[in-house]
C-alpha positions, 0 to 999 in steps of 0.5 A, a space after each residue: 915127900 911121897 906123892 900118890 896118884 889117883 888113877 881114873 876109874 876103870 868103870 867110867 861110862 863111855 857113850 857111843 853114838 851111832 848114826 845110820 848104824 855107823 859110829 858117830 863118836 864117843 863121849 864121856 857125857 850122855 847129854 853131849 852124846 845125845 846133842 851130837 846125835 840129834 844135831 847130826 839127824 837135824 842137819 840131815 833133815 835140814 838138808 832135805 835128806 830125811 829119807 836117808 836116815 834109818 832112825 832105828 839105826 841111830 842110837 846111843 849105847 853104853 860102851 861096856 854093857 852095850 845097853 841102849 840109852 836112846 834110840 831115835 825111832 822112839 823119839 817124838 821129835 822124829 815121829 813125822 819122819 817114821 
């Protein structure tokens, strides 16, 4: 009996979340990336340190194309902090 293994797709999208310009983490699901980034932002705001966040340096991009999928300074949730 011959067994065939299916290799994982080489073009699976990996999302990279950046917080203040530093890599926060990588994700294979966009929603998880956005949740993690917004959670980090919201925790920082809750600690009273909103002024330490550079919202233009908080984004999510596609690892391969380096296409920006989300950027916090364009999110209405954070408009009052910009």
